[in-house]
C-alpha positions in Angstrom: -1.9 -15.1 29.9 0.1 -12.3 31.5 -1.7 -9.0 31.9 0.1 -5.7 31.5 0.4 -4.1 34.9 0.5 -0.5 35.9 4.2 -0.6 36.7 4.9 -1.8 33.2 3.1 1.1 31.4 2.2 3.9 33.8 5.0 6.2 34.9 2.6 9.1 34.6 1.8 11.7 37.2 -1.5 10.1 38.1 -3.4 9.3 41.2 -3.8 5.5 41.9 -7.2 4.2 42.3 -8.6 0.7 42.5 -7.1 -1.7 39.9 -9.3 -4.4 38.5 -10.6 -5.7 35.2 -13.1 -8.2 34.0 -13.7 -9.6 30.6 -16.8 -11.4 29.5 -17.7 -11.3 25.9 -18.4 -7.7 24.8 -18.2 -6.3 28.4 -14.8 -5.3 29.6 -14.4 -3.0 32.6 -11.0 -1.5 33.3 -10.1 0.8 36.1 -6.7 1.7 37.2 -4.6 4.9 37.0 -7.0 7.7 36.0 -5.0 10.4 34.4 -6.5 13.8 33.6 -3.4 14.4 31.5 -4.4 11.9 28.8 -6.6 13.0 25.9 -7.4 12.0 22.4 -6.5 13.7 19.2 -9.4 16.1 19.1 -9.2 16.8 22.8 -5.5 17.7 22.5 -6.3 20.0 19.6 -8.9 21.8 21.6 -6.7 22.0 24.7 -3.8 23.4 22.8 -6.0 26.0 21.0 -7.5 27.0 24.3 -4.0 27.3 25.9 -5.0 24.8 28.6 -1.9 22.8 27.8 1.2 23.5 25.8 2.6 21.5 22.9 5.8 20.9 24.9 3.8 19.4 27.7 1.9 16.9 25.5 5.0 16.0 23.5 7.1 15.5 26.6 4.4 13.2 28.0 4.3 11.3 24.8 8.1 10.9 24.8 8.0 9.7 28.4 5.5 7.1 27.6 7.4 5.9 24.6 10.6 5.5 26.7 8.7 3.9 29.6 7.3 1.2 27.3 10.3 0.7 25.1 11.3 -2.6 26.7 7.8 -3.8 27.2 5.9 -2.9 24.1 8.7 -1.8 21.7 6.4 0.2 19.5 8.9 2.5 17.9 11.8 2.1 15.5 12.8 5.7 15.5 12.1 8.3 18.3 12.7 12.0 17.4 13.0 13.3 20.9 15.1 16.4 20.4 13.6 17.3 17.1 10.0 16.8 18.4 10.7 19.1 21.4 12.0 21.8 19.1 9.0 21.5 16.9 6.7 21.6 20.0 8.3 24.8 21.1 7.8 26.3 17.7 4.1 25.1 17.8 3.7 26.9 21.1 5.1 30.1 19.6 2.6 29.9 16.7 -0.3 29.1 19.1 0.6 32.1 21.3 0.6 34.2 18.2 -3.0 33.1 17.5 -2.3 30.7 14.6 -4.7 27.8 14.3 -4.3 24.6 12.3 -6.1 21.2 12.4 -3.2 19.5 14.4 -1.0 22.3 15.6 1.2 21.1 18.3 -0.2 17.6 18.6 2.2 14.6 18.8 1.5 11.8 16.2 3.5 8.9 14.9 4.0 7.5 11.4 4.9 4.0 10.3 8.5 3.2 9.2 7.6 2.9 5.5 7.1 6.7 5.3 9.9 9.2 4.8 10.7 11.7 7.5 13.4 14.1 6.6 16.6 13.4 8.4 15.6 9.8 9.5 16.1 6.5 7.8 13.2 4.5 6.2 14.0 0.9 6.9 10.5 -0.6 6.6 11.3 -3.3 9.1 14.5 -4.4 7.4 18.0 -4.8 9.0 20.9 -2.7 7.7 22.3 0.7 7.7 19.8 2.9 5.9 20.7 6.5 5.0 18.6 9.3 6.3 16.0 10.6 3.9 16.4 14.0 2.4 12.7 15.0 2.4 9.4 14.1 3.9 7.0 11.9 2.1 3.9 13.8 0.9 1.7 12.3 3.7 4.2 13.4 6.3 4.5 16.8 4.7 0.8 17.3 4.9 0.7 16.3 8.6 3.4 18.8 9.3 1.5 21.4 7.3 -1.5 20.7 9.5 0.8 21.5 12.5 1.5 17.9 13.8 4.6 17.1 15.7 6.1 13.8 14.4 7.5 12.1 17.6 8.7 9.0 15.8 8.4 6.1 13.4 6.7 2.9 14.5 7.7 -0.7 14.0 6.6 -2.9 11.2 7.6 -6.4 10.1 10.0 -6.8 7.2 8.5 -5.0 4.2 5.1 -5.2 5.9 4.6 -8.8 4.9 3.1 -10.4 8.0 0.2 -9.8 10.4 2.7 -9.9 13.3 5.3 -7.2 14.2 8.6 -8.8 15.0 11.9 -9.2 13.3 15.7 -9.3 13.8 16.0 -5.6 12.9 14.0 -4.3 15.9 12.8 -7.2 18.0 9.2 -8.1 19.1 6.4 -5.5 19.4 3.8 -6.5 21.9 0.1 -5.9 22.4 -0.9 -3.6 25.3 -3.9 -5.8 26.0 -1.6 -8.8 26.6 2.2 -8.7 26.1 2.1 -12.4 25.2 0.3 -11.5 22.0 1.0 -9.5 18.9 -0.7 -6.2 18.2 -0.9 -7.4 14.6 0.8 -6.2 11.5 2.0 -4.8 9.5 1.2 -1.5 11.3 1.6 -3.2 14.6 3.9 -0.6 16.1 1.3 2.1 15.3 -1.5 0.0 16.8 0.4 -0.7 20.0 1.4 3.0 20.3 -2.1 4.3 20.1 -3.7 1.5 22.2 -1.2 2.2 25.0 -1.7 6.0 24.8 1.8 6.8 23.7 0.3 9.0 21.0 -3.3 9.9 20.4 -3.2 8.7 16.8 -0.8 7.3 14.2 -0.6 6.9 10.4 -0.1 3.4 9.1 -0.2 1.6 5.8 -2.4 -1.1 4.5 -1.5 -3.5 1.7 -3.5 -6.6 2.8 -5.2 -5.4 6.0 -2.2 -3.9 7.6 -4.1 -1.1 9.3 -7.3 -3.0 9.9 -5.7 -6.1 11.5 -3.8 -4.1 14.2 -7.0 -2.0 14.7 -8.9 -5.2 15.4 -6.3 -6.7 17.7 -5.6 -3.6 19.7 -9.2 -2.3 20.1 -8.9 0.7 17.7 -10.5 2.3 14.8 -8.5 1.8 11.6 -9.4 3.2 8.2 -8.1 2.0 4.8 -9.2 4.9 2.6 -9.9 5.0 -1.1 -6.7 4.4 -3.1 -5.0 7.8 -3.7 -6.9 9.6 -0.8 -3.6 10.0 1.0 -0.6 10.4 -1.4 2.0 7.7 -1.1 4.6 9.9 -2.9 7.6 9.5 -3.5 6.2 6.0 -4.3 3.6 6.5 -7.1 2.0 3.1 -6.5 3.6 1.1 -3.6 3.2 -2.6 -4.1 1.7 -1.9 -7.6 -1.3 -0.1 -6.2 -2.5 -2.4 -3.4 -0.9 -0.4 -0.5 -2.3 2.9 0.8 -1.8 5.0 4.0 -4.5 5.5 6.7 -5.1 6.4 10.3 -5.3 4.4 13.6 -7.1 6.0 16.5 -9.2 5.3 19.5 -12.3 7.0 18.2 -13.9 7.5 14.8 -13.7 11.3 15.1 -10.0 11.1 15.8 -9.3 8.8 12.9 -11.3 11.0 10.6 -9.4 14.1 11.7 -6.0 12.4 11.0 -7.3 11.1 7.7 -8.4 14.7 6.8 -5.1 16.2 7.7 -3.1 13.6 5.7 -5.3 13.6 2.6 -4.4 15.1 -0.7 -2.4 14.5 -3.9 1.1 15.1 -5.1 1.6 16.2 -8.7 3.2 12.9 -9.5 0.4 10.7 -8.2 -1.5 8.4 -10.5 -4.7 8.2 -8.5 -6.6 11.3 -7.5 -10.0 10.5 -6.0 -12.6 13.3 -5.6 -12.6 15.2 -2.3 -14.9 13.9 0.5 -15.7 15.4 3.9 -14.7 12.8 6.4 -14.6 15.1 9.4 -18.3 16.1 9.0 -19.2 12.4 8.5 -17.9 11.6 11.9 -20.3 14.0 13.5 -23.6 12.7 12.3 -25.4 9.3 11.9 -26.3 8.0 8.5 -29.1 10.1 7.0 -31.2 7.1 6.1 -31.8 3.4 6.9 -29.0 1.4 5.4 -29.1 -2.1 3.9 -26.0 -4.0 5.0 -24.7 -7.3 3.8 -23.4 -9.7 6.4 -20.6 -11.8 5.0 -18.8 -14.5 7.0 -17.3 -16.3 4.0 -13.9 -14.9 2.8 -12.6 -14.9 -0.8 -11.2 -18.2 -2.0 -7.5 -18.9 -1.2 -5.6 -22.1 -1.5 -5.6 -22.4 2.3 -8.2 -23.8 4.6 -9.4 -21.4 7.2 -12.0 -21.5 10.0 -13.7 -18.6 11.7 -13.1 -18.7 15.4 -16.3 -19.0 17.4 -15.6 -15.9 19.5 -15.0 -13.8 16.3 -18.1 -15.2 14.7 -20.2 -14.4 17.8 -18.7 -10.9 18.0 -19.5 -10.2 14.3 -23.1 -11.5 14.7 -23.5 -9.3 17.8 -22.4 -6.3 15.7 -25.0 -7.2 13.1 -27.6 -7.3 15.8 -26.5 -3.8 17.0 -26.8 -2.5 13.5 -30.3 -3.8 13.3 -31.2 -2.3 16.7 -30.0 1.0 15.3 -32.5 0.8 12.6 -30.6 -0.7 9.7 -31.4 -3.8 7.7 -28.8 -6.6 7.8 -29.0 -9.5 5.2 -26.6 -12.4 4.9 -25.0 -12.3 1.5 -21.4 -12.7 0.3 -19.6 -10.7 -2.3 -18.8 -12.5 -5.6 -15.1 -12.4 -5.2 -14.2 -14.8 -8.0 -10.5 -15.4 -8.7 -9.4 -12.2 -6.9 -6.4 -13.8 -5.4 -4.8 -14.1 -8.8 -5.0 -10.3 -9.1 -3.4 -9.9 -5.6 -0.4 -12.2 -5.4 1.7 -10.9 -8.4 1.3 -7.3 -7.3 2.3 -8.1 -3.7 5.3 -10.1 -4.8 6.3 -7.4 -7.3 6.1 -4.8 -4.5 8.4 -6.9 -2.3 10.9 -7.2 -5.2 10.8 -3.5 -5.7 11.6 -2.8 -2.1 14.4 -5.3 -1.8 16.3 -3.3 -4.4 16.5 -0.4 -1.9 18.0 -2.3 1.1 21.7 -1.8 1.8 22.4 -5.6 2.2 19.9 -8.1 0.9 21.8 -10.9 2.6 20.5 -9.7 5.9 16.9 -10.1 4.9 14.6 -12.9 6.1 14.8 -16.0 3.9 11.1 -15.6 3.3 11.6 -12.1 2.1 14.2 -13.2 -0.4 11.8 -16.1 -1.5 9.0 -13.6 -2.1 11.3 -11.3 -4.0 12.1 -14.2 -6.3 8.4 -14.8 -6.7 8.1 -11.2 -7.8 10.5 -11.9 -10.6 8.7 -15.1 -11.7 5.3 -13.4 -11.6 6.3 -10.3 -13.4 5.9 -9.4 -17.0 2.7 -10.8 -18.6 1.4 -12.3 -15.3 1.7 -8.9 -13.5 0.0 -7.1 -16.4 -2.8 -9.6 -16.3 -3.2 -9.1 -12.6 -3.5 -5.3 -13.1 -6.0 -5.8 -16.0 -8.2 -8.0 -13.8 -8.9 -5.2 -11.4 -11.6 -3.4 -13.5 -13.6 -6.6 -14.2 -13.4 -7.5 -10.5 -14.7 -4.1 -9.5 -17.7 -4.6 -11.8 -18.3 -8.2 -10.5 -18.1 -7.3 -6.8 -19.6 -3.9 -7.2 -22.9 -5.4 -8.4 -23.8 -6.0 -4.8 -23.7 -2.3 -4.1 -26.7 -1.9 -6.3 -28.6 -3.7 -3.5 -26.5 -2.9 -0.4 -24.9 0.2 1.0 -22.1 -1.6 2.9 -20.7 -5.0 3.8 -20.1 -6.2 7.3 -17.4 -8.9 7.9 -15.0 -10.0 10.6 -11.8 -8.1 10.3 -9.8 -11.3 11.1 -10.8 -14.9 11.4 -9.1 -15.3 14.8 -8.2 -13.2 17.9 -4.7 -11.9 18.3 -1.9 -14.4 17.6 0.8 -15.0 20.2 4.1 -13.3 19.7 6.5 -15.5 17.7 3.6 -17.4 16.1 5.2 -17.1 12.7 8.8 -17.0 13.7 11.1 -19.7 12.2 8.5 -21.0 9.7 9.1 -21.6 6.1 7.6 -19.5 3.4 4.6 -21.7 2.6 3.7 -22.4 6.2 4.0 -18.7 7.0 1.7 -17.8 4.2 -0.8 -20.6 5.1 -1.0 -19.5 8.7 -1.2 -15.8 7.8 -4.0 -16.3 5.2 -5.9 -18.6 7.6 -5.8 -16.0 10.4 -6.5 -12.9 8.2 -8.6 -13.9 5.1 -11.1 -11.0 5.1 -9.1 -7.8 4.5 -6.9 -8.2 1.4 -9.6 -8.2 -1.4 -10.4 -4.6 -0.8 -6.7 -3.7 -1.5 -7.1 -5.1 -5.0 -10.2 -3.0 -5.6 -8.8 0.1 -4.0 -12.0 0.8 -2.2 -12.5 2.1 1.4 -12.7 -0.2 4.4 -12.8 0.4 8.1 -12.3 -1.8 11.2 -14.0 -1.1 14.5 -13.8 -2.9 17.8 -16.3 -5.7 18.1 -15.7 -7.0 21.6 -13.3 -9.2 23.5 -12.7 -12.9 24.0 -13.3 -14.5 27.4 -9.6 -13.9 28.0 -9.9 -10.2 27.3 -8.3 -10.1 23.8 -9.7 -7.6 21.4 -11.5 -8.4 18.1 -12.7 -6.3 15.3 -15.5 -6.1 12.7 -15.0 -4.7 9.2 -17.2 -2.3 7.2 -16.6 -2.3 3.5 -17.9 0.1 0.9 -17.7 0.9 -2.8 -15.5 3.6 -4.4 -15.2 6.8 -2.4 -17.6 5.7 0.3 -15.5 6.8 3.3 -18.2 9.3 4.5 -20.8 6.6 4.7 -18.6 4.1 6.5 -17.3 6.7 8.9 -20.8 7.9 9.8 -22.0 4.3 10.3 -18.9 3.6 12.5 -19.6 6.8 14.5 -23.2 5.6 15.1 -21.9 2.3 16.4 -19.4 4.0 18.6 -22.0 6.2 20.2 -24.0 3.1 21.1 -21.1 0.7 22.0 -18.7 3.3 23.5 -15.7 1.1 22.8 -13.4 4.1 23.5 -14.2 3.7 27.2 -12.4 0.3 27.4 -8.7 0.4 28.1 -6.0 -2.2 28.7 -5.5 -2.8 32.4 -3.1 -0.4 34.1 -3.3 2.3 31.4 -4.8 5.7 32.1 -8.5 5.9 31.3 -9.8 9.0 29.4 -11.5 11.7 31.4 
């Protein structure tokens, strides 16, 4: 396995120190180029507000890092270099005038399924897409919070696979090992944050597409309650199973980005009650929690096996929770036939999106096959799938009468190699995908919050993740529990070799 070296990823103005790394289970030590310039989302907000650094400086650094890793990591589909610098200069003028906003002047990225005015939204597809005339609601809210959108990150075609590669943009690689994928479908976002190109990014999650990259790039990824972040101008992308959410290195940074992007549009169908996610990241759970440990995924017509390293990492996470004072009991959710409620909605979403592409003949043959499936599974089948959601919520929700949260692996295996799904037929692609990532998608059917946190490393130094699941509107509980774990495990101190460590 080839490691990313400093010359691949570090064109920064940094002082070289000793370069070494070791990886044994949950212990990974990385030293290399220590850069006092690099900071997380909250630290950048504070530095900008205190005039210790300018928005132009942090945006320029972000753009340099993006360009320096373009051929190595290939995290971005669109880079808004000139526009971002103009917006940074405007942010500096506002900061100098005393204005303060949650993200004023901070560079962030969004996935290429979100509209940014003046840029195309290709969602991983080939073809000549026209520029969008307006920001999506989530992007509008990020701008209203003062963020500078430096670019749009890569995603596989229509977000269908847990790897990020395709003919439209090439292969996106994992900063922890460029021979491996950062996951998908928010793989570009995960790679960008893990490599320090941006302090945080907004992704989307229709079957684990935030949580899988979070697990495979050693990040925190939050799939919030359906409707927490508006998906407008799509009222219900993929018939309600897809939502937007943050990827960041720390729980507090993820919570801040979630807070900034949250809110409804007048046309939205789902409008959950407001919750305080920022405050939740600053305190531990106020009581001892009862947590269900579940290693058995929902039924799917594919055999899967939990990799020993992932199993060990998840059990170690359960032990950590117990050491922190919580009770952990082995028990599995009663998922029932939840897959029957997922597939028709997923296929219908693919069919919806293929109607927007300039040339469907350029799409992957698997995409066209899935779009045909969306037609076959429409009508009564699709309506039945939607109608099944409420009974499934009642069935699975029974366990939250006895438990506060559920702990599972985020994925069944460590990161796949790049090209692992390339050239396969539709059924083999689906089989390998489901076998690798069987734990995340049921919560998309339910629309409930889920959160992935780093759970350790394989012997080869590849990241893994553990998933915290909760009932409706439980983001504050999951975030406070994740913050407690972070304070103990300090995963944010572990970096890919050759990348700048935080000060």
